[in-house]
C-alpha positions as CSV (number, residue, x, y, z in Angstrom):
1,M,92.3,84.7,67.3
2,P,88.6,85.2,66.7
3,P,86.9,84.6,63.4
4,S,87.3,87.5,61.0
5,N,83.7,88.6,61.4
6,K,84.3,89.0,65.2
7,F,87.6,90.9,64.8
8,E,86.0,94.4,64.8
9,I,84.1,93.6,68.0
10,H,87.3,92.5,69.8
11,F,89.2,95.4,68.3
12,N,86.7,98.0,69.7
13,L,86.6,96.1,73.0
14,L,90.2,97.0,73.4
15,Y,89.1,100.7,73.6
16,S,85.9,100.0,75.6
17,L,87.7,98.1,78.3
18,Y,90.3,100.8,78.6
19,S,87.5,103.3,79.3
20,L,85.5,101.0,81.5
21,P,87.4,101.5,84.8
22,N,87.0,105.2,84.3
23,V,83.3,105.0,84.6
24,I,83.9,104.6,88.3
25,L,87.5,105.6,89.1
26,P,87.3,109.4,88.5
27,F,84.8,109.6,91.3
28,F,87.6,108.6,93.6
29,G,90.6,109.9,91.7
30,G,90.5,113.4,93.2
31,N,90.0,111.9,96.7
32,I,92.9,109.6,96.4
33,V,95.1,112.5,95.3
34,D,93.9,114.5,98.2
35,R,94.7,111.7,100.7
36,I,98.1,110.5,99.5
37,G,99.4,113.3,97.4
38,A,99.7,113.9,93.6
39,P,103.3,112.8,93.2
40,I,102.7,109.4,94.7
41,C,99.6,109.0,92.7
42,L,101.5,110.0,89.5
43,I,104.0,107.2,90.2
44,A,101.2,104.6,91.0
45,F,99.1,105.4,87.9
46,A,102.2,105.4,85.7
47,S,103.1,102.0,87.0
48,L,99.6,100.7,86.3
49,G,100.0,101.9,82.7
50,F,103.4,100.2,82.5
51,L,101.9,96.9,83.8
52,G,98.9,97.1,81.4
53,Q,101.1,97.7,78.4
54,L,103.3,94.8,79.4
55,L,100.3,92.5,79.5
56,F,99.0,93.8,76.3
57,A,102.3,93.3,74.5
58,I,102.6,89.8,75.8
59,G,99.0,89.0,74.8
60,T,99.6,90.3,71.3
61,S,102.8,88.3,70.9
62,A,101.0,85.1,72.2
63,K,97.9,85.9,70.0
64,S,95.7,85.8,73.2
65,W,92.7,88.1,73.0
66,G,91.9,87.4,76.6
67,L,95.3,88.7,77.8
68,M,95.2,91.6,75.4
69,L,91.8,92.7,76.7
70,F,92.9,92.3,80.3
71,G,96.0,94.3,79.7
72,R,94.0,97.1,78.2
73,F,91.7,97.1,81.3
74,V,94.8,97.4,83.6
75,Y,96.1,100.1,81.4
76,G,92.8,102.0,81.8
77,L,93.2,101.8,85.6
78,G,96.1,104.2,85.3
79,G,95.8,105.8,81.9
80,E,93.0,108.2,82.8
81,S,93.5,108.6,86.5
82,I,97.0,109.8,85.9
83,C,95.4,112.9,84.5
84,V,93.9,113.7,87.9
85,A,97.3,113.7,89.5
86,Q,98.7,115.7,86.6
87,S,95.9,118.3,87.0
88,A,96.5,118.5,90.7
89,L,100.2,119.2,90.2
90,L,99.6,121.8,87.5
91,S,96.9,123.5,89.7
92,R,99.4,123.5,92.6
93,W,102.3,125.2,90.8
94,F,100.4,127.5,88.3
95,E,97.7,130.0,89.0
96,G,95.8,132.8,87.3
97,G,96.6,133.3,83.6
98,E,99.4,130.7,83.9
99,L,97.0,127.9,84.6
100,A,95.2,127.8,81.3
101,L,98.5,128.1,79.5
102,S,100.0,125.3,81.5
103,F,97.0,123.0,80.7
104,G,97.4,124.1,77.1
105,V,101.0,123.1,77.0
106,A,100.3,119.8,78.7
107,L,97.6,119.1,76.1
108,S,99.9,120.0,73.3
109,V,102.5,117.5,74.5
110,S,99.8,114.9,74.8
111,R,98.6,115.5,71.3
112,L,102.1,115.3,69.9
113,G,102.4,111.9,71.5
114,S,99.3,110.9,69.6
115,V,100.8,112.2,66.4
116,F,103.9,110.3,67.0
117,N,101.9,107.1,67.7
118,N,99.8,107.4,64.6
119,M,102.8,108.0,62.3
120,I,105.4,105.7,63.8
121,S,103.3,102.6,64.9
122,P,102.2,101.6,61.3
123,A,105.8,102.0,60.1
124,L,107.1,99.9,62.9
125,A,104.5,97.2,62.4
126,N,105.1,97.0,58.7
127,S,108.8,97.0,58.9
128,S,108.9,94.4,61.7
129,S,105.7,93.2,63.2
130,T,102.7,94.4,65.3
131,P,104.1,93.0,68.5
132,S,107.4,94.8,67.9
133,A,105.5,98.1,67.7
134,L,103.7,97.3,71.0
135,W,107.0,96.5,72.7
136,V,108.3,99.9,71.7
137,G,105.2,101.3,73.4
138,F,106.2,99.3,76.5
139,G,109.5,101.0,76.5
140,V,107.8,104.4,76.3
141,N,105.7,103.5,79.3
142,A,108.9,102.5,81.2
143,V,110.2,106.0,80.5
144,T,106.9,107.4,81.8
145,V,107.5,105.7,85.2
146,L,111.0,107.2,85.4
147,L,109.7,110.6,84.6
148,A,107.0,110.3,87.3
149,L,109.8,109.5,89.8
150,A,111.7,112.5,88.6
151,I,108.6,114.8,88.9
152,A,108.0,113.5,92.5
153,Y,111.5,114.3,93.4
154,I,111.3,117.8,91.9
155,D,107.9,118.4,93.6
156,K,109.3,117.4,97.0
157,K,112.3,119.7,96.7
158,A,110.3,122.6,95.5
159,S,107.6,122.1,98.2
160,A,110.3,122.3,100.9
161,K,111.7,125.5,99.4
162,C,108.2,127.1,99.2
163,K,107.5,126.1,102.8
164,E,110.7,127.7,103.9
165,D,109.9,130.9,102.0
166,N,106.3,131.0,103.4
167,Q,107.6,130.7,106.9
168,T,110.0,133.6,106.3
169,T,107.2,135.7,104.9
170,E,104.9,134.9,107.8
171,I,107.5,136.1,110.3
172,L,108.3,139.3,108.3
173,T,104.6,140.1,108.1
174,Q,104.0,139.5,111.8
175,A,107.1,141.6,112.7
176,L,105.8,144.5,110.6
177,L,102.4,144.3,112.2
178,D,103.8,144.3,115.7
179,R,106.4,147.0,114.8
180,E,109.2,144.8,116.1
181,E,112.6,144.3,114.8
182,I,113.6,140.9,113.5
183,E,116.4,139.4,115.4
184,E,119.1,137.6,113.5
185,G,119.2,133.9,113.9
186,P,117.4,130.7,112.9
187,L,113.7,131.1,112.3
188,Q,111.5,129.0,114.6
189,V,107.9,128.8,113.5
190,D,105.2,126.3,114.3
191,S,104.0,125.0,111.0
192,K,100.5,124.5,112.3
193,D,100.2,128.3,112.6
194,I,100.8,128.8,108.9
195,S,98.1,128.7,106.3
196,F,99.1,127.9,102.7
197,S,95.5,128.6,101.4
198,D,94.9,131.6,99.3
199,D,91.2,131.5,100.3
200,D,90.3,130.8,103.9
201,T,86.8,129.9,102.9
202,V,88.0,126.8,101.0
203,S,87.0,123.6,102.8
204,T,89.8,121.2,103.6
205,G,87.5,118.3,103.8
206,V,87.3,115.6,101.2
207,P,84.2,115.9,98.9
208,H,81.7,113.1,98.9
209,L,79.7,111.5,96.1
210,S,76.5,112.8,97.6
211,D,77.7,116.3,96.6
212,V,76.7,115.6,93.0
213,K,73.2,116.6,93.8
214,R,74.5,120.1,94.4
215,F,75.5,120.5,90.8
216,G,73.2,122.7,88.7
217,S,71.7,122.4,85.3
218,M,74.7,124.1,83.6
219,F,77.1,121.5,84.9
220,W,75.0,118.6,83.6
221,L,74.7,120.3,80.2
222,L,78.4,120.6,80.0
223,S,78.8,117.0,81.0
224,L,76.3,115.9,78.3
225,S,78.2,118.1,75.7
226,C,81.4,116.4,76.8
227,L,80.0,113.0,76.2
228,V,78.6,113.6,72.7
229,V,81.3,115.9,71.3
230,Y,84.2,113.8,72.4
231,G,82.1,110.8,71.3
232,C,82.6,111.9,67.6
233,V,86.3,112.7,68.0
234,L,88.0,110.1,70.2
235,P,86.2,106.9,68.9
236,F,86.7,108.2,65.4
237,N,90.4,108.1,65.9
238,N,90.1,104.5,67.0
239,V,88.8,103.5,63.5
240,A,90.2,106.3,61.4
241,S,92.9,104.2,59.8
242,G,90.4,101.6,58.6
243,L,87.9,104.2,57.6
244,L,90.5,106.2,55.5
245,L,91.7,103.0,53.9
246,E,88.2,102.1,52.9
247,R,87.3,105.6,51.8
248,N,90.5,106.9,50.1
249,Y,93.7,104.9,50.2
250,F,92.9,101.2,49.8
251,T,89.5,101.1,48.1
252,P,88.1,97.8,46.7
253,P,88.8,97.2,43.0
254,P,86.0,97.6,40.5
255,A,83.5,94.6,40.5
256,D,84.3,93.9,36.8
257,C,88.1,93.7,37.5
258,H,89.3,90.0,37.3
259,L,92.6,88.2,37.4
260,T,93.7,86.3,34.3
261,F,94.0,83.2,36.5
262,P,91.4,83.7,39.2
263,D,92.4,80.7,41.3
264,Q,96.2,81.4,41.4
265,C,98.5,83.7,43.4
266,T,99.2,87.2,42.1
267,S,102.8,87.9,42.9
268,G,105.6,86.5,45.1
269,S,108.0,83.6,45.4
270,L,105.3,81.1,44.2
271,M,105.2,82.9,40.8
272,V,108.1,81.0,39.1
273,D,109.7,81.5,35.7
274,G,108.6,85.1,35.4
275,K,104.9,84.0,35.5
276,T,102.5,86.9,36.0
277,N,98.8,87.1,36.8
278,P,97.5,90.5,35.6
279,S,94.0,91.8,36.1
280,F,91.7,93.2,33.3
281,D,88.2,94.6,33.2
282,T,85.4,93.4,30.8
283,D,86.7,95.8,28.1
284,G,90.2,94.2,28.2
285,N,91.8,97.2,29.9
286,V,94.3,96.7,32.7
287,C,92.7,97.4,36.1
288,P,92.5,98.9,38.6
289,A,93.3,102.1,36.8
290,D,94.6,104.0,39.9
291,K,96.9,101.6,41.6
292,S,97.9,104.2,44.2
293,T,94.6,104.3,46.0
294,T,92.9,101.0,44.9
295,A,93.7,97.5,46.4
296,P,95.1,94.9,43.9
297,V,92.7,92.2,42.9
298,L,92.8,89.0,45.0
299,P,92.4,85.4,43.8
300,T,88.9,84.2,44.0
301,S,90.0,80.8,45.4
302,L,93.2,79.0,46.4
303,N,94.3,75.4,46.9
304,I,97.9,75.4,48.1
305,T,99.1,72.5,50.3
306,T,102.8,72.9,50.0
307,T,104.5,74.3,53.1
308,E,107.3,76.5,54.1
309,S,108.7,76.8,57.7
310,S,108.2,80.5,57.7
311,W,104.4,80.2,56.9
312,K,101.9,80.2,59.7
313,K,99.8,77.3,58.3
314,T,100.5,74.0,56.6
315,H,97.9,74.5,53.9
316,Y,96.0,77.4,52.3
317,V,92.7,76.2,50.9
318,F,90.0,78.8,50.3
319,E,86.8,78.3,48.2
320,S,86.3,82.1,48.2
321,V,89.2,84.4,49.2
322,T,88.2,87.7,50.8
323,A,90.3,90.6,52.2
324,T,89.7,89.4,55.7
325,D,91.4,86.1,54.9
326,V,94.6,87.8,53.9
327,D,97.0,88.1,56.9
328,C,100.0,90.2,55.7
329,G,101.8,89.2,58.9
330,D,102.0,85.7,57.4
331,K,104.9,85.4,54.9
332,F,102.7,83.1,52.7
333,W,100.6,86.2,51.9
334,S,103.3,88.9,52.1
335,D,106.1,87.1,50.4
336,A,104.8,84.1,48.5
337,C,101.3,84.6,47.1
338,T,99.9,88.1,47.3
339,K,103.0,90.2,47.7
340,D,101.6,93.0,45.6
341,Y,98.5,93.2,47.8
342,C,100.4,93.3,51.1
343,D,103.0,95.8,49.8
344,A,100.1,98.1,48.7
345,Q,98.4,97.7,52.0
346,K,101.5,98.6,53.9
347,R,102.0,101.8,51.9
348,A,98.3,102.7,52.3
349,T,98.4,102.0,56.1
350,E,101.4,104.3,56.6
351,K,99.7,107.0,54.6
352,A,96.5,106.7,56.5
353,G,98.5,107.0,59.7
354,R,100.0,110.2,58.6
355,I,96.7,111.7,57.5
356,M,94.8,110.7,60.6
357,S,97.4,112.5,62.7
358,I,96.2,115.9,61.3
359,P,93.6,116.6,64.0
360,Y,96.0,115.9,66.8
361,F,98.8,117.8,65.2
362,I,96.6,120.9,64.9
363,S,95.4,120.5,68.5
364,A,99.0,120.3,69.6
365,G,99.7,123.7,68.0
366,L,96.5,125.5,68.8
367,S,95.8,124.4,72.4
368,P,98.2,126.8,74.2
369,L,97.1,129.7,72.0
370,L,93.4,129.0,72.3
371,G,93.7,128.7,76.1
372,F,95.2,132.2,76.2
373,V,92.6,133.6,73.7
374,V,89.7,132.2,75.7
375,D,91.0,133.7,78.9
376,N,90.9,137.1,77.2
377,I,87.7,137.0,75.0
378,G,85.5,134.5,76.8
379,N,82.6,133.3,74.6
380,R,83.0,129.8,76.1
381,A,79.3,128.9,75.6
382,I,79.3,130.2,72.0
383,I,82.5,128.2,71.1
384,A,80.9,125.1,72.7
385,S,78.2,125.4,70.0
386,I,80.6,126.3,67.1
387,A,82.7,123.2,67.7
388,P,79.9,120.6,67.2
389,L,78.6,122.5,64.3
390,M,82.0,122.2,62.6
391,L,82.1,118.5,63.5
392,T,78.7,118.0,61.9
393,A,80.0,119.4,58.6
394,V,83.2,117.4,58.9
395,H,81.5,114.0,59.2
396,I,78.9,114.8,56.6
397,Q,81.7,115.4,54.2
398,L,83.5,112.2,55.2
399,A,80.2,110.2,54.9
400,T,78.9,111.5,51.6
401,R,81.9,112.4,49.4
402,S,85.0,110.7,48.2
403,S,87.2,113.8,48.1
404,S,90.5,114.1,50.0
405,P,90.0,113.8,53.8
406,V,92.7,116.4,54.5
407,L,90.3,119.4,54.7
408,P,87.7,117.6,56.9
409,L,90.4,116.4,59.2
410,I,91.8,119.9,59.5
411,G,88.3,121.1,60.4
412,Q,88.1,118.3,63.0
413,G,91.4,119.4,64.5
414,I,90.2,123.0,64.9
415,A,86.9,122.0,66.3
416,Y,88.5,119.6,68.8
417,S,90.9,122.3,69.9
418,L,88.2,124.9,70.3
419,F,86.0,122.5,72.4
420,A,88.8,121.4,74.7
421,S,89.9,125.0,75.3
422,V,86.4,126.0,76.6
423,L,85.0,122.8,78.2
424,W,87.4,122.1,81.0
425,P,88.0,125.7,82.1
426,S,84.2,126.2,82.2
427,V,83.6,123.5,84.8
428,P,85.1,125.4,87.8
429,L,82.9,128.4,86.8
430,V,79.7,126.6,87.5
431,V,80.4,124.6,90.7
432,E,81.5,125.5,94.2
433,K,85.2,125.7,94.7
434,K,85.4,122.9,97.2
435,L,83.5,120.6,94.8
436,T,85.8,121.3,91.8
437,G,87.7,118.0,92.1
438,T,84.4,116.0,92.4
439,A,83.0,117.9,89.4
440,F,85.9,117.0,87.2
441,G,85.6,113.4,88.3
442,V,81.9,113.3,87.4
443,I,82.3,114.9,84.0
444,T,85.2,112.4,83.3
445,V,82.9,109.6,84.3
446,V,80.2,110.8,81.9
447,Q,82.9,111.2,79.1
448,N,84.0,107.6,79.7
449,I,80.5,106.2,79.6
450,G,80.4,107.4,76.0
451,L,83.9,106.0,75.3
452,V,82.8,102.6,76.5
453,L,79.5,102.5,74.6
454,L,80.4,104.2,71.3
455,P,83.1,101.7,70.2
456,L,80.7,98.8,70.7
457,I,78.0,100.6,68.7
458,I,80.5,101.3,65.9
459,A,81.6,97.7,65.8
460,A,77.9,96.5,65.6
461,V,77.2,98.9,62.8
462,Y,80.4,97.9,61.0
463,N,79.5,94.2,61.2
464,H,75.8,94.8,60.2
465,D,76.9,96.6,57.1
466,G,79.2,93.8,55.8
467,N,82.5,95.1,57.3
468,R,82.1,98.6,55.9
469,Y,82.5,102.0,57.7
470,I,81.1,104.2,55.0
471,P,78.5,105.6,55.3
472,N,76.7,104.3,58.4
473,V,79.5,104.5,60.9
474,E,79.9,108.1,59.9
475,Y,76.2,108.6,60.5
476,V,76.8,107.6,64.1
477,F,79.4,110.4,64.4
478,I,77.0,112.8,62.7
479,T,74.3,112.0,65.2
480,C,76.7,112.7,68.1
481,A,77.8,116.0,66.6
482,V,74.2,117.2,65.9
483,F,73.2,116.3,69.5
484,G,76.2,118.2,70.7
485,L,75.1,121.3,68.7
486,I,71.6,121.1,70.3
487,V,73.2,120.9,73.8
488,G,75.5,123.8,72.9
489,V,72.4,125.9,72.1
490,L,70.9,125.0,75.4
491,I,74.1,126.0,77.2
492,N,74.0,129.4,75.6
493,V,70.3,129.9,76.6
494,L,71.0,128.9,80.2
495,D,74.1,131.1,80.3
496,C,72.2,134.1,79.1
497,R,69.6,133.5,81.8
498,T,72.3,133.2,84.5
499,G,74.3,136.3,83.7
500,N,76.6,135.2,80.8
501,R,79.1,133.7,83.2
502,L,80.6,131.4,80.6
503,N,80.6,134.0,77.8
504,N,82.2,136.8,79.8
505,P,86.0,136.8,79.7
506,S,86.3,137.1,83.5
507,G,84.0,134.2,84.2
508,E,81.9,136.6,86.3
509,P,78.1,137.1,85.8
510,D,76.8,140.4,84.4
511,D,75.8,143.0,87.0
512,D,72.1,142.3,86.4
513,D,69.6,141.7,89.2
514,N,67.4,139.7,86.8
515,S,70.0,137.0,86.2
516,E,69.5,133.7,88.0
517,P,72.2,132.8,90.5
518,V,74.4,129.8,90.0
519,S,77.3,128.4,92.1
520,Q,80.0,130.8,93.2
521,I,82.9,131.7,90.9
522,V,85.9,129.5,91.5
523,T,89.3,128.7,90.0
524,M,90.4,125.2,88.9
525,D,92.4,123.6,91.7
526,D,91.9,119.9,91.0
527,G,90.5,117.5,88.5
528,C,91.4,115.8,85.3
529,F,91.9,117.9,82.2
530,I,91.4,115.1,79.6
531,S,91.1,115.6,75.9
């Protein structure tokens, strides 16, 4: 394992390396799906996720950062590209008003998975070990592969049925046109004469990367908005547990709070004969006053050379003990020397996990509803400005006040849901139909550039500030949110100049000869709906 001062960099690298493949892969994800089919891609990408989680779990068990980082990279190869296959399948089987609802339901299930992870993982890690929690994740990925196989089977059967129905419809239509009676017997139709396209103008060719130069200013503004707004939501979730512990649930004890015996353990099996080591402030009062949200006081130094087989080390000698020295996965700390500290940390971690699930829980409930509402009221560009404005207020609150984080996180969940409900359905409205898949690939690439860089920036700020998140890491998120607000205003200005296509419920421009033309109106038929 790396030194404690490098842990945050390695930890955030786990997220950056996950996103790194997706700076390139989404360019090709739609093309791969077009060439070999969404069901096969779904199985392939699910299998990559399965392999990546296996490597990550093995690396964690072996305490190998190299294997852990490589596992996350492999997981990233499938973890985001699987969304392309998912979107292709949804776009194939749902249309019209059903499409937004289907994406909303898919997003809800995804967010419920995040809620489950945030709440269950800390409990599993605390009751057993961190590797045990990751092996449970490996089992979940195994189920994902099985579900992908089941979906491929269902898709194959349903496609065959649809093809048979379309052949029957073609013959019936032709017979009516020719005023001929249909003879009883088996239907013989050449499949090459049947078109399954709802729009004969749609190109069947595979888009090329050179097509990006055909995207207009509105598309690039949406891409930039995606980068910065998601940049203050998804990377925040990566560090939310640590940030909430520091801010609310495991705050450092007061500076004037000291142990009675500063160079001795505080609680556990090493405290024999009922011996205690309480902490007091300079006025002689027991401290910390609020033990439910404040970390217990740690020894200032230790010199223990006795050993137990269950301990990770043969000796524990520290001239200056800090919180980063305490490994609650080591029974020396959790059972023998600082049991009170580790018990309090476990309780706080589980509480932080529950609280940090609030945005995703709200998103899971609101996404289908908001998809339906946006389809009926429009105002996509306006909502794309409201969401970063709300996020700015959320992160200012988290950075500057010590009040409960529940209300700000509710605000983040609402803002996150609003933004996701308008961003992805807006993309097909501003590009040509045959370039929709490429457009989703490009915007996903832009999104993942942010998801690669921001965790590294956060780690650098955290280390520079002496292993603290508050307030400067929050200022990074505030900067992203403010920039997102500026981009949102520009989107509204451009939308007004181009006929209010995004703000109109129908997605069609106003009947105004003075409006500037943009790409033709399209419906989403491919691409990765990621949130």
